[in-house]
C-alpha positions in Angstrom: -47.1 68.0 148.1 -46.3 71.6 149.4 -44.1 73.5 147.0 -42.4 76.8 147.6 -41.0 78.9 144.5 -38.6 81.7 144.8 -39.1 83.7 141.7 -42.3 84.4 139.6 -40.8 85.1 136.1 -41.2 83.3 133.0 -39.9 79.9 134.3 -40.9 80.2 137.9 -44.3 81.5 137.2 -44.8 78.8 134.6 -43.7 76.1 137.1 -46.0 77.4 139.7 -49.0 77.2 137.2 -48.3 73.7 136.2 -47.8 72.7 139.8 -51.1 74.1 140.8 -52.8 72.5 138.1 -51.5 69.3 139.0 -53.0 69.6 142.5 -50.2 70.8 144.7 -50.2 73.5 147.2 -47.9 76.2 145.9 -46.4 79.2 147.6 -44.5 81.8 145.9 -42.2 84.6 146.8 -40.4 87.4 144.8 -38.5 90.8 145.2 -41.7 92.8 144.8 -43.6 94.6 147.5 -46.1 92.2 149.1 -49.2 93.9 147.5 -47.6 93.4 143.9 -46.7 89.7 145.1 -50.2 89.0 146.2 -51.4 90.1 142.8 -48.9 87.8 141.0 -49.7 85.0 143.0 -53.3 85.5 142.4 -52.6 85.4 138.7 -50.8 81.9 139.3 -53.3 80.3 141.6 -50.6 80.2 144.3 -50.3 81.6 147.7 -48.1 84.8 148.5 -45.4 84.1 151.1 -42.4 86.1 152.5 -39.3 84.3 151.6 -38.4 83.3 155.1 -41.8 81.7 155.6 -41.8 80.1 152.2 -39.0 77.6 153.2 -40.4 76.7 156.6 -43.0 74.2 155.7 -42.8 72.7 152.2 -41.5 69.7 150.6 -39.9 71.1 147.7 -38.2 74.6 147.2 -37.6 75.8 143.6 -35.1 78.5 143.2 -36.0 80.2 140.0 -34.1 83.5 140.0 -31.1 84.7 138.0 -27.7 83.2 139.1 -26.3 86.6 140.3 -29.4 86.9 142.7 -28.5 83.4 144.6 -25.7 85.3 146.5 -28.3 88.0 147.5 -30.5 85.5 149.3 -30.6 85.9 153.2 -27.5 84.1 154.3 -29.5 82.2 157.0 -32.4 81.5 154.8 -32.1 77.7 154.7 -30.6 77.1 158.1 -33.9 76.0 159.8 -35.4 74.4 156.9 -35.7 70.6 157.5 -32.9 68.4 156.0 -35.2 66.4 153.9 -36.6 69.4 152.0 -35.5 69.3 148.4 -33.9 72.4 146.8 -34.1 72.6 142.9 -32.1 75.0 141.1 -33.4 76.1 137.6 -30.9 78.9 137.0 -28.7 79.4 133.9 -25.4 81.5 134.1 -25.2 84.3 131.7 -22.3 86.8 132.1 -23.9 89.6 130.4 -26.9 89.5 133.0 -25.3 87.9 136.0 -21.9 89.6 135.7 -18.5 88.0 136.4 -18.7 85.1 138.7 -15.1 84.1 138.8 -15.5 80.5 140.0 -17.9 79.8 137.4 -16.0 81.5 134.7 -13.0 79.3 135.8 -14.9 76.1 135.4 -17.0 75.3 138.4 -20.3 73.8 137.4 -23.1 76.3 137.9 -25.4 74.5 140.3 -22.4 73.2 142.2 -21.8 76.9 142.8 -25.3 77.4 143.7 -25.2 74.6 146.3 -22.2 76.0 147.9 -23.8 79.6 148.0 -26.8 78.5 149.9 -25.2 75.6 152.0 -27.7 72.9 151.0 -27.6 70.2 148.2 -29.6 71.1 145.2 -31.2 69.2 142.2 -30.7 70.7 138.8 -33.9 70.8 136.7 -36.3 72.8 134.7 -33.4 74.6 133.2 -32.8 73.2 129.7 -36.1 74.4 128.0 -37.0 77.9 126.8 -39.7 79.5 128.6 -42.2 79.0 125.7 -41.2 75.4 125.4 -42.3 75.1 129.2 -45.5 77.1 128.8 -47.0 75.2 125.7 -44.6 72.2 125.0 -46.1 69.8 127.7 -47.8 66.7 126.5 -49.5 63.7 128.4 -47.3 60.8 129.3 -46.7 58.5 126.4 -47.5 61.0 123.6 -45.5 61.0 120.6 -42.5 63.3 120.5 -43.0 64.3 124.0 -40.3 66.7 125.0 -37.8 65.6 127.5 -36.0 67.5 130.3 -32.7 66.8 131.8 -32.3 66.3 135.6 -29.0 66.0 137.7 -28.1 65.7 141.3 -26.5 63.5 144.0 -29.7 62.3 145.8 -31.4 59.5 143.9 -34.5 59.8 146.0 -34.9 63.4 145.5 -34.4 63.2 141.8 -37.1 60.6 141.7 -39.5 63.0 143.4 -38.5 66.0 141.0 -38.9 63.6 138.1 -42.5 63.1 139.1 -43.2 66.7 139.2 -41.7 67.0 135.7 -43.8 64.2 134.3 -47.0 66.1 135.9 -45.7 69.2 133.9 -45.9 67.4 130.7 -42.4 66.2 130.1 -40.4 63.1 130.0 -37.2 63.0 132.0 -33.6 62.0 131.4 -31.2 61.5 134.5 -28.0 63.3 133.5 -25.9 62.1 136.4 -24.7 63.6 139.5 -24.6 67.4 140.1 -21.0 67.9 138.6 -22.6 66.5 135.5 -25.1 69.1 135.3 -22.8 71.1 132.9 -24.2 68.7 130.1 -27.5 70.8 130.1 -26.2 74.1 130.7 -26.2 76.9 127.9 -23.7 76.1 125.1 -24.3 72.4 125.0 -26.5 70.3 122.6 -29.0 69.5 125.2 -29.9 73.1 125.9 -33.0 74.6 124.5 -33.2 72.2 121.6 -36.5 70.3 122.4 -35.4 66.8 122.2 -37.3 63.4 123.1 -35.8 61.0 125.6 -33.5 59.2 123.1 -32.3 62.2 121.4 -31.6 64.0 124.6 -29.7 61.2 126.0 -27.4 61.6 122.8 -27.2 65.2 123.2 -26.1 65.1 126.9 -23.3 62.7 125.9 -22.3 65.0 123.0 -21.6 68.0 125.0 -18.2 69.5 125.4 -17.5 71.4 128.7 -14.4 73.2 127.4 -16.4 75.1 124.7 -19.8 75.5 126.1 -19.2 78.9 127.5 -17.7 80.2 124.2 -20.8 78.8 122.4 -23.2 80.4 124.9 -21.6 83.8 124.7 -21.4 83.7 120.8 -25.2 83.0 120.8 -25.9 86.0 123.0 -23.8 88.3 120.9 -25.6 87.0 117.7 -29.1 87.6 119.0 -28.1 91.0 120.6 -27.0 92.2 117.2 -30.4 91.2 115.6 -32.7 94.2 114.7 -35.7 92.0 115.3 -36.9 89.5 117.8 -36.3 85.9 116.9 -39.5 83.7 117.1 -39.4 80.7 119.5 -39.0 78.4 116.5 -36.0 80.4 115.2 -34.3 80.0 118.4 -34.8 76.3 118.8 -33.7 75.7 115.2 -30.6 77.9 115.5 -29.6 76.2 118.9 -29.8 72.8 117.1 -27.8 74.1 114.2 -25.0 74.9 116.4 -24.3 71.1 116.9 -23.9 69.1 113.6 -24.3 65.8 115.7 -27.5 67.2 117.3 -30.1 64.4 116.7 -32.6 66.9 115.1 -30.2 67.9 112.5 -29.5 64.4 111.2 
């Protein structure tokens, strides 16, 4: 499969590496000068591409940039892309980084907003795990305590294809519903960055409360910002779990 990834940071770069390892042809683009992009692509085992060329001849485009950067993408970027090309949104909205996006602040689901900005349907995936979880948490299919990843979208065929990529990356998949339901694995919910298996993730998705998610998200950021030392990966996961007494890992 031909996969194009826009963004080569901790999440986009890790996805690129995993998809290359799975045997896919991966092209990447970022905001760097092309010589720096070539260097990064070489590190990932991928092909460097301009953003305009990247979307022309791929089966899947993965957007792995901060939410605020979505509106800065070229306005006509996806106009000539084939209609059956799947677009995946991995972003998570954080006001301290992404500034105030009034529609999202007023309750619009993040990936619904992304879909409207680019004028294309999207699948929400690869967003509810920490970068370190994605880097080192993958296990072979059928392994005990394999971490599960949530996926949302309105196209069941597209979700099936992306679920296959998630399995290849080393994770089980839980279908969280349509794109409007993707709030269930956004920041501030029990399903976000808590490293759960399939059964646990299904429960966590059901336990989320949309009306309080943004408040929880922002309180977590304030707490970590006030720390004088960087928390470990394990500390972050345990803290995220502790926010939700009903989280399966806290029982």
